[in-house]
Each structure stands twice: as structure tokens, then as C-alpha cells.
C-alpha positions in Angstrom: 11.2 -2.4 11.3 10.4 -0.5 14.5 8.8 -2.5 17.2 7.6 -1.3 20.6 6.8 -3.8 23.3 5.1 -2.6 26.6 5.1 -4.5 29.8 4.3 -3.9 33.5 0.6 -3.5 33.4 -1.8 -5.3 35.7 -4.4 -5.0 38.4 -3.6 -2.7 41.4 -5.6 -1.3 44.3 -6.3 2.4 44.5 -3.3 4.2 45.9 -0.9 1.6 44.6 1.9 1.8 42.1 2.9 0.3 38.8 5.9 0.7 36.5 5.4 0.4 32.8 8.3 -0.3 30.4 8.5 0.0 26.7 11.3 -1.7 24.9 12.0 -0.3 21.4 13.9 -2.2 18.7 14.6 -2.0 15.0 16.1 1.5 14.9 17.9 4.1 16.9 15.7 6.1 19.2 17.9 8.5 21.0 16.8 11.4 18.7 13.1 10.6 19.0 10.4 11.9 21.2 9.0 9.0 23.3 5.8 9.0 25.3 2.9 7.2 26.8 -0.8 7.5 25.8 -3.8 5.8 27.3 -7.3 4.9 26.2 -10.2 4.1 28.6 -13.3 2.3 27.4 -15.5 4.6 25.4 -13.0 7.4 25.4 -10.5 8.8 23.0 -6.8 8.0 23.3 -5.1 10.7 25.3 -1.5 11.8 26.0 -0.2 10.9 29.4 3.4 12.1 29.2 6.3 12.5 26.8 10.0 13.0 27.0 12.1 14.5 24.2 15.6 13.5 23.2 16.9 16.4 25.2 15.0 15.4 28.3 12.2 17.9 28.2 9.1 16.3 29.9 5.5 17.1 29.7 2.6 15.5 31.7 -1.2 15.6 31.4 -2.6 17.6 34.2 -4.5 14.6 35.5 -1.2 12.7 36.3 1.1 15.5 37.4 2.7 14.8 40.7 1.8 11.1 40.5 3.5 9.8 37.3 7.1 10.0 36.3 8.4 9.3 32.8 12.0 8.5 32.1 14.1 7.0 29.3 17.3 5.0 29.0 18.7 5.5 25.5 21.3 2.9 26.0 18.6 0.3 26.4 16.1 1.9 24.0 13.5 1.9 26.7 11.1 4.4 28.1 9.4 4.0 31.5 6.3 5.3 33.2 6.3 5.1 37.0 2.8 5.5 38.2 2.1 6.2 41.9 -1.1 7.0 43.9 -3.1 5.3 41.2 -6.8 6.1 40.9 -9.7 4.1 39.4 -9.9 6.8 36.7 -6.3 5.8 35.6 -7.8 2.5 34.4 -7.0 2.2 30.6 -4.9 0.5 28.0 -1.5 2.3 28.0 0.3 2.7 24.7 4.0 3.5 24.1 4.6 6.0 21.3 7.6 7.1 19.4 7.3 10.3 17.4 10.1 10.8 14.8 11.0 13.8 12.7 7.7 15.5 13.3 6.2 13.0 10.8 6.2 9.4 11.9 4.3 7.8 14.7 5.0 4.3 16.0 2.9 2.5 18.5 3.1 -0.5 20.8 0.3 -3.0 21.2 -0.7 -1.6 24.6 -0.8 -2.9 28.2 -3.9 -3.0 30.4 -3.8 -1.1 33.7 -6.7 -1.7 36.0 -7.1 0.2 39.3 -9.8 -1.4 41.4 -10.4 -2.6 45.0 
């Protein structure tokens, strides 16, 4: 059974940094697309960034130049380094695994709050 566990969220001041981690278990993930989504109160869940098994990366325009996604296949872990955080980055961040263009797996989410 696939399980995704996020960590690293918290409260940070504007301009600060956080690093999110997502530890995956229950399967092999090296062939999967892995990514991060977020959902702010009253808004739809949106893609933040993804990284393919081959290392191709895509970012939402709103986070380009500030966030960096990476993965460690040996550890079955995907990371999201978030710098220069803004209040509008406040949301619950979810880890996602997309497999065989068919299956979606989600973590439980971790809260990120950017506030002074």
C-alpha cells in the first residue's frame, strides 16, 4: 500500500524559507512522476511543481525562481525547498505521486503559514 508522509511545514515570516519533505513507502517510486500541490482556504488545489523520473521539472509561474523541487530515489523522497516565502504561499501542501498516467496517490498534507 502506497503511503506518502509530508513533513517540514510550519510558521515562517515573509522572506523566510522552509524545506518540505515527502517520504514515500509501500512501492517503488523511481519510475513515477512526483510533485507538490497546495490548497489555500477557499481555493482549489493547484500544482506547485513536479519532477519526472527522468528529472524533468516544471513549476507554477507563481513560484518560479523561489521554489526548488528535487528527489532522492534511493530514499523514496521528494523535497520542496521554498525560499523568499510570501503570505500568498500560505496553504496546505500535498505530496503527489502520479503513476502510469492513471493512478494518483496523495499525502495527508502539511500546513505552511507565512505571516509576520
